[in-house]
N, C-alpha and C positions, 0 to 999 in steps of 0.2 A: 504493500499500500504506500501511496505518496507520503502520508504523514509519518510513517514509521521507518522510512528508508534511511539506513545509516550511511553517513558520509565521512565517518572516520573521527578520530580523537582530535585531530588538529582543527577540522571544521567545527567541531563541537565547541572548543575553546574560542574560536573565532566568532562564532555565532553568539555565544554567551557574552563576550565582551562587547559585541555590537549591540546586543539587547540592553545591557546595563547602561551604556552611554545613550542609546535611543530613548529609553525611559527617563533617564536623567534630563535629557534635553526636552522631552515632552513635558515634564514637570516645570521646567524653566522657560517654556514657550512664551514669548512676549515679555519676559521679565525685564529686559534692558529698557525698552520704551517705557514700561510702567515705572521703573526706578527713576528714569529721566524726568518724568512728569511729577511723581510724588515726592522725590527726595531732593533732586537738584533743581526742580522747578523750571525745566527746559521749555522753550517756546515751541509752538507747532512746527516751525521751520527747523528747529534743532532736532525734534523727534524724527522728522522726515529724513534729515541728514544722517542720524544714527542708523536708520533702516537702509539707507542707500549708499551714503559715502563710506561707512565703515567696511561693508562687504566689497565695495568697489576698490578701496585701497588694499584690502586683503587680497583681492585678485591680482593686483599689481605686484604685491610682495611675492605672491605664489608663482608668478611667471617663470622665474629661474629654477623653481623647485621641481618642476617636472623632469627636466634632464638630470637634475641632481639625484632625485629619487630613483630614476631609471637604473642607475649604476651603483646603487647601494643595496645592501641586504634589506629586504622589505619589513621584516619583523621588527628590527631595531628602529626603523623609521616610524612605524606605527606607534611604538612604545613612546618614542620621543615626542611625537605630535600630540598624543594623549597627555603626556606629562606637561607639555607646553600649555595646552588648553587648561589643565588643572591649575597650573601656576598663575596664569593671567586671570582666570575667573576668580580665584580665591582672594585676589586683591580687592575685589569689590566689597565683600562683607567686612574685610579688615579695615578698609578706608571708611566704610559706613560706621563701623564701631567707634572709630576715633573722630568722627565728624569731618573727615577730609575728603569725602567723595565729591568728584567734579565731573562735569559733562565731558571734558577733554579726556579723562580717564575712561569713561564709558566708550567713547569713540575709539580710543586706542585698543581697549579690550575687544571691541567688535571687530576691528581690523585683523588683529592677531589671531583671534579664534577662526575668522574666515580663511586666512592664509593657512593655518594649521589643518583645517578641515580639507582643503583642497589637496594638500600633500598626503593627508591620511587616506583619502579616497583613492588617490593614485597608487599608493603603496598597497592598500588593501585589495584593489582589483588585481594587481600583479601577483600578489601572494595567493589570492583565491584561485587564480589560473594555475598556480604551481601545485596546489594541494588537492584540487578536486578533479576527478576524471572528467573528460569531455562530455560523456553521456549523462553526467550528474550535475552539470552546470546549471541547467534550468531549474532543477530541484533546489539547489543551493540559493539561487537568486530568488526564487519564490519564497523560501523561508525568510530571507532577509527583508523581502518586501512586506510580508505578512507582519513581521516584527515592527517595521516602521509605521504601518497603519494602526496596529494595536496600541503602540506608544502614543500616537496622536489622539486616539480615541479616549485613552485613560488619563494621560499625563496632564493636559491643560485643565480639565475640571478639578483634579486633585491639587494641581498647582495653585489654582485660584483659591480653593479652600484653605491651603496652607498659608498663602499670603494673608488671607483675612484673619487667620488665627495667630500667626507668628511674626508678621511683619513683611516688608517688601523684599528683603534680601535672602530669605530662607531658601527659596527655590534656586537661586543662583548658587548658593552653597551646596545644595544637593546635586545640582548639575556639575559643579566643579569636582566633587568627589566621585561622580559617576565616571568621569574621565580617568581619575586615578585607578578605580576599580577595573576599568577597561584596559589600562596599561598593564596591570597585574595579570589579567586574564591572558593577554598576548604573550607576556613574559613566561607564563606557565606552560606554554606549548613546548618549549625546550627542544626544538629540532635543530639539526644542522642545516644551515642555509648557505649555499655557495654565493660568494660575491660575484655579481655579474661582471664579465670582462668587457672592457671599454676599448674599442679600436683606437689606437693612437694615444690613449691615456690622456693625462692632463686635466685641466679645468673645463668647466662648462663653456663651450664656444657660443658666440652670439647667434650663429646660424641655427643652433640646436633648439633655441627657444621656440621656434616656429615649427619644429619637426612634427609635433602632434597635430597641428592644423594642416600641415602638408599631407600627412597620411589620411586624415578625415576628408579633406576637400579633394584629394586626388583619387579617392575610391567613390565611384558613381553612387552606389547605394548608400554608403555611409554619409556622403555629402547631402543626399536627399533627406535622410532621416535626421541628420544634424540640424539642417535648416528648419525642418518641420518641428523638431523638438524645441528649438529656440523660440519659435513663434507661439506654439501651443503653450508651453510652460510660462512664457512671458505674459501672454494674454490672460491666462487663467489667474496667475498671481497678481496681475495688475488690477483685477476686479476685486480682490480681498479688501483692501482699505476702502474702496468705493462702496462696497456692500456694507461694511461696518458703518459708514456714515449714513447710507440709505436706511439701514435697519434701525440703528440706535437713535439717530437724530431726526430723520424725516418721518419715519413710520412708527417711532415710539416703542420699539420692542425692548422689553427689559433685558438687562445683561444676561440673566441666566437662560433666557430663550435664545439669545444670540449665541451663547456658548453651546447650547444643546443642538442648534441647527448645524453646527460644524462638527461636533464631537460624535454624535450618534451615527451619521453616515459613514464614518471611518470604519465601522464594522464591515462595510462593503469591501474594504481593502483586504480583509481576511478571505472573503469569498473569491474575489478575482484572483488573488495570488495562489490560492490552493487549486484553482481550476487550470492554471497556466499550462502545466505539463500535459494534462489530459487533453486540453483543447488543441495544443500543438501536435500531440500524437495523432489526433483524429483528423485535423484539417490542414496541418502543415504550417511551417514557420511563416512562409510568405503570405499565406491567406490570412493568418491571424494578425500579422502586422498591418496589412492593408485594411482588413475589415474593422478590427478594434481601433486602429489608428484613426479611422474615419469616425467611428462611433463616439470617441472621446471628445470630438470637436463639435458635435451637434447640440450638446445640451446647454452650453453656457448662456445662450440667448434667452433661455427660460428665466434667468435671474432678473432680466429687465422688466418682467411683468409681475413682480412680487407686490402683494397688497397687504395692508395691515391685518392683524388678527390671526386666528388659527389657520385659515386658508393660506395666508402668506408664509407662515411658519412651515406648513406642510409642503409648500412649493419649493422653498429653499432646501429643505431636507431631501426632497425627491430629486431635485437637480443635482445637489452635491452627491447623493448616493449613486446616481448614474455616472457621474464623472469619475468618482473614486473607484467603482467597480471596473470601469473601462481602463483606467490608468493602472490599477493594480494588476490587471491581466496583461496589459501591453508592456509595462516597464520591465518585468523579468525577461520577456521575450526579446525586447530591444537590447537589454543589457547582455544577454547571452550572445546574440548575433554580433554585437559590437566587438566583443573579445574574440569571437570566432574569426573575425575579419582583420584582427590586429596582430601582427607578428609579436612574439614574446619580447623582443628587445625594444618595442615601442609602446608597450601597454601603458606605463606610467605617464609618458608624454601625451599620448592620445586622451587618456582619461583626465589629465590636468586641463588640456585644451578644451575638452568637452564641458567640464565643470566651470571653468572660467568663462567660457562663452555663454553658458546658461545663466550664470549670475549676472553677466553684463546685460543680456537680453531682458532679464526680469527688472533690473534697475532702470533701463532706459524706457521700457514699456510702462512701468509703474509711474515714472515721472511724466510721461506723455499722457497717461490716463488721468493723473491728477490735474494737469493743465487743462485738459478737455473738460473735466468735471467742474473746474472753476470757472471756465467760460460758459458752460451750459448747465449741467446738473449731473450728479452721480448716476442717475437712472440712464441719462443719455449716454454717458461714457461707457457704462456696462453694456448698453445695447450695441454701441459701436464695436466694442471688443467682441461681443457675441457674433456680430455679422462678419468681422474680419477673420475670426477663427474658423468659420465655415469654409474658407478658401484654402485652409492649410492642408487638407488631404490631397490637394493637387501636387504637393511636394513629395508625397510618399513614393517610393520606387515602383516602377511599372513592372508587370509581370514579364518574365523572360522565358523563352522556350527551354533554355537550359534548366531553369528552376522547375518549370512545369514537368519536363520529362523526368528529372530526378525525383520529383514528388511521386509520380506514378510508380517509378521503380522501387522507391523506398517505402511505399505504403503510407506516405504522409509523415514519416518520422524525420524531423529536423532537416528539411530540404534547405540548401542555401538560396539566397536571393539571386545570385549570379554564379558564374564559374569561379569567382574568387572565394566563394564559400568553402571550396576544398582546401584553401591554403592554411587557415589557422583555426584555432578552437579557444573557447572559453568565454568568461563573462563578468559580471557586475561587481563593482567594488563595495565592500562594506563600509560603513561610516567610520 
């Protein structure tokens, strides 16, 4: 059975460390903006900067980390990045205790955490590729995906309750120690990992900073999937702050209903991720990417029609549920294909490029969404995002004769999208 399939001791520790940090981050979700408002009395512009500028600076810091991670042992890199996040996060409750917490410190913490996360994702993806058999990659990715959605469903409501009982920095402290526990979990694996050999040796060269993007953009299917992902994730994330304004300010939803509207549908993430392997086995990798990649784009427009009261709450929950089920089914399949198509000596650079690009797209589209909402209204901006996302399936890879024939021969089991699918194997980085 899918749920009982053993992937080995190393993956068990990797999954456990991922789960600890994911649930810690779920508890701390939104904590920095909340602290900025309640503790340092930041202005709306400063809160927006904390959400956008911090991750953007972190992405710039992370640019040289991709090539650096590529030629290092991945397990020590993961441990170092977890410890770095622990160290920088724990400065917040310490500064708060002494009455010295400032907005600049929050901005610096946001940037360092973002940079460390990108490096951790890159190292984790390469390590996953090394320890999981190719035929088990989709199972591994689906388990990580289900953990992500369960942490989002459980973490924010519990974090909100903890803040109400113990104060604004308690969830930051929990989040910090979750990174420490994650580092200990990775350290407990204790396997021997060979250091990757670098042709020519020496330091990271300037040209290597773009190698990840060269690989992605030079591969026809990965290029299409990358551009599609940038737009879909960017447009969906851009509607979140707009929807908060619409629901809380204009429609008068109480905060607990707003939290429920986003937490409850995350249960759908467990459903989609658990179905991923079975759906791919039945219909084939290419068909799932095309079909589910299209389905995840059709629901967002529904948020533009939210009305006050129970009917409006039900509308938000239904739309969010449909989006999350589609995304949780699509994400592990995409992640598996992405590493199948990436040579082993470029995994970290490709994953770094993918993560940096996604973060940049979210920041840019969120800023544009905010400008449009200011000029018109949040509902109008949500509607525009919903209409634009309907065009994104046009970017998905087209069917190929090679993929179709291989699908027939293999009975629908893991067909590549193109002939390049024979080249490489494996999949998605843990957090």
